[in-house]
C-alpha positions in Angstrom: -18.5 135.0 319.8 -19.6 133.2 316.7 -22.9 132.2 318.2 -23.5 135.8 319.4 -23.3 137.2 315.9 -24.7 134.2 314.1 -27.4 136.1 312.3 -25.2 139.0 311.4 -22.6 136.6 310.0 -25.3 134.9 307.9 -26.3 138.3 306.5 -22.7 139.1 305.7 -22.0 135.8 304.0 -25.3 135.7 302.1 -24.8 139.3 300.9 -21.2 138.7 300.0 -22.0 135.7 297.8 -25.0 137.4 296.2 -23.1 140.6 295.4 -19.9 138.7 294.4 -21.9 137.0 291.6 -23.7 140.3 290.7 -20.7 142.6 290.6 -18.8 139.8 288.7 -21.5 139.7 286.1 -21.6 143.4 285.8 -17.8 143.4 285.4 -17.9 140.8 282.7 -20.6 142.8 280.8 -18.5 145.9 281.0 -15.0 144.9 280.4 -15.4 141.3 279.2 -17.5 139.3 276.9 -20.8 139.4 278.8 -23.9 141.4 278.2 -26.7 143.2 280.1 -29.1 140.3 280.0 -26.5 137.9 281.5 -25.9 140.5 284.2 -29.6 140.7 285.1 -29.8 136.9 285.3 -26.7 136.7 287.4 -27.9 139.3 289.8 -31.2 137.5 290.2 -29.9 134.0 290.7 -27.0 135.3 292.7 -29.6 136.7 295.1 -31.3 133.3 295.2 -28.1 131.6 296.1 -27.3 134.2 298.8 -30.7 133.7 300.3 -30.1 129.9 300.6 -26.9 130.7 302.5 -28.7 133.0 305.0 -32.4 132.5 305.1 -32.4 129.6 307.6 -30.3 131.6 310.1 -31.1 135.3 309.7 -34.2 135.3 307.5 -32.1 136.3 304.5 -32.7 140.0 304.2 -29.4 140.8 302.3 -30.7 144.3 301.8 -31.2 147.3 304.2 -34.5 148.2 302.6 -35.8 144.7 303.3 -34.6 144.9 306.9 -36.2 148.3 307.5 -39.5 147.2 305.9 -39.5 144.0 307.9 -39.2 146.1 311.1 -42.0 148.3 310.0 -44.5 145.7 308.8 -43.5 142.5 310.6 -42.3 141.5 314.0 -38.6 141.9 313.1 -37.1 143.7 316.1 -35.8 147.2 315.5 -32.8 146.6 317.8 -31.4 144.2 315.1 -31.7 146.7 312.3 -28.4 148.5 312.7 -26.5 145.2 313.1 -28.1 143.7 310.0 -27.5 146.8 307.9 -23.8 146.9 308.9 -23.3 143.2 308.0 -25.0 143.8 304.6 -22.9 146.9 303.9 -19.7 145.0 304.9 -20.7 142.2 302.5 -21.2 144.8 299.7 -17.8 146.4 300.3 -15.9 143.2 300.5 -17.5 141.6 297.5 -16.8 144.7 295.4 -13.2 144.7 296.4 -12.8 141.0 295.6 -14.4 141.5 292.1 -12.1 144.5 291.6 -9.1 142.3 292.4 -10.3 139.5 290.1 -11.0 141.9 287.2 -8.1 144.2 287.9 -6.1 143.7 284.7 -9.2 144.2 282.5 -10.4 147.2 284.4 -7.0 148.8 284.3 -6.8 148.2 280.5 -10.2 149.6 280.0 -9.4 152.6 282.2 -6.2 153.3 280.2 -4.2 153.6 283.4 -6.5 156.1 285.3 -9.8 155.3 287.0 -10.2 159.0 287.8 -10.9 159.9 284.1 -14.4 159.6 282.8 -13.5 157.8 279.5 -10.6 155.7 278.3 -7.9 158.3 277.6 -10.3 161.2 278.4 -9.8 164.3 280.5 -10.7 164.4 284.2 -14.2 165.7 284.3 -15.6 166.3 287.8 -19.2 165.8 286.7 -19.1 162.1 285.6 -17.2 158.9 286.4 -15.3 156.3 284.5 -17.6 153.8 282.7 -16.3 151.0 284.8 -17.8 152.6 287.9 -21.1 151.2 286.7 -19.8 147.8 287.6 -20.1 148.6 291.3 -22.9 151.1 291.6 -25.8 152.6 289.8 -25.9 155.9 288.0 -28.7 157.7 286.1 -29.0 157.5 282.4 -28.2 160.7 280.4 -31.0 163.2 280.5 -32.5 161.8 283.7 -33.1 164.5 286.3 -32.8 164.1 290.0 -36.6 164.1 290.3 -37.0 161.4 287.7 -34.3 159.3 289.4 -36.1 159.7 292.7 -39.4 158.5 291.2 -37.8 155.6 289.4 -36.1 154.4 292.6 -39.3 154.8 294.7 -41.2 152.7 292.2 -38.5 150.0 291.8 -37.9 149.7 295.5 -41.6 149.6 296.3 -42.3 146.9 293.8 -39.3 144.8 294.8 -39.7 144.9 298.6 -43.5 144.9 298.5 -43.4 141.8 296.5 -41.0 140.1 298.9 -43.3 140.9 301.8 -46.1 139.4 299.8 -44.1 136.2 299.1 -43.4 135.7 302.8 -46.8 136.7 304.1 -48.3 133.6 305.7 -51.8 134.8 304.9 -51.0 134.5 301.2 -51.4 131.2 299.4 -48.0 130.9 297.8 -45.3 128.5 296.8 -43.4 126.4 299.3 -40.7 128.2 301.3 -38.0 126.4 299.5 -39.1 128.1 296.3 -39.2 131.6 297.7 -35.5 132.3 296.9 -36.0 131.5 293.3 -39.1 133.7 293.2 -37.2 136.6 294.7 -34.3 136.1 292.3 -36.6 136.2 289.4 -38.3 139.3 290.9 -34.9 141.1 291.0 -34.3 140.2 287.3 -37.8 141.6 286.3 -37.3 144.8 288.3 -33.9 145.4 286.7 -35.2 144.6 283.2 -38.4 146.7 283.4 -37.4 149.6 285.7 -33.6 149.8 285.6 -33.0 152.2 282.7 -33.7 155.6 284.3 -31.6 155.2 287.4 -30.0 151.8 287.4 -32.8 149.9 289.2 -31.0 150.5 292.5 -33.1 148.5 295.0 -30.3 147.5 297.4 -28.5 150.3 299.3 -25.9 147.9 300.6 -24.8 147.1 297.0 -24.9 150.7 295.9 -23.1 152.3 298.9 -20.9 149.3 299.4 -19.7 149.5 295.8 -19.1 153.2 296.1 -17.0 152.8 299.2 -15.0 150.1 297.5 -14.4 152.3 294.4 -13.3 155.2 296.5 -10.8 152.9 298.2 -9.2 151.6 295.0 -8.8 154.9 293.1 -12.1 156.1 291.5 -12.0 159.1 293.9 -14.7 161.2 295.4 -16.5 161.5 292.1 -18.4 158.3 292.8 -20.2 160.3 295.4 -20.3 163.8 293.8 -21.1 162.8 290.2 -24.5 163.5 288.6 -25.5 166.1 291.1 -24.5 163.9 294.1 -26.9 161.1 292.8 -25.4 158.7 295.4 -27.9 159.6 298.1 -30.9 158.5 296.1 -30.4 154.7 296.3 -29.4 155.0 299.9 -32.3 157.2 301.1 -35.1 156.8 298.6 -34.7 153.1 298.3 -35.8 152.4 301.9 -38.5 155.1 301.7 -39.9 153.3 298.6 -39.8 150.0 300.5 -42.0 151.2 303.3 -44.5 153.3 301.5 
């Protein structure tokens, strides 16, 4: 059985390690002593480490947008796409749940006992979510419309996945394969630092949806899906669209 799902298991483990380090850095920046720059760096190098776990077995996609773009533009078989995406999503959910457990006391203290309220000690507003929700998923900045969030996500995903395809294209004269995970990790940092402000730089649907599912499971409620004019669909749908166009 293990051999039959070897590639999917590699995608799960690589995604889990990557997002464990990413969600952990976001948690530290939100409720601990960390900051946004540290979080960007951790997400980037976390991706590099996850790629080293998985690349030799599954190709190291760790991202549904990368999987879909690989099927469109390379010889990656479409029949593997659903299995890879499920493994990636499972990695996102489980890593978010583990980080929630690790940071549970700090998150609960920050939430003043209720994850369903938007601010510590605040009233239950159905339009926004508690600030700690940003640990596990992206949300638009104040004043950013749905249209602007769509554009930001299209651009960020297009640059991110397009650059990855350029890195792995055998026709390009690039760095040795052993250096590609570092380059992709640095790329994720740069995309986050340069294109993240409008809509969170959501370039990985497995991280975004996986984090939302985990939050709904631990008490954040349905607002993680309905908040900000149901913003949740943008990273899930527009991210892969941006990756292929």
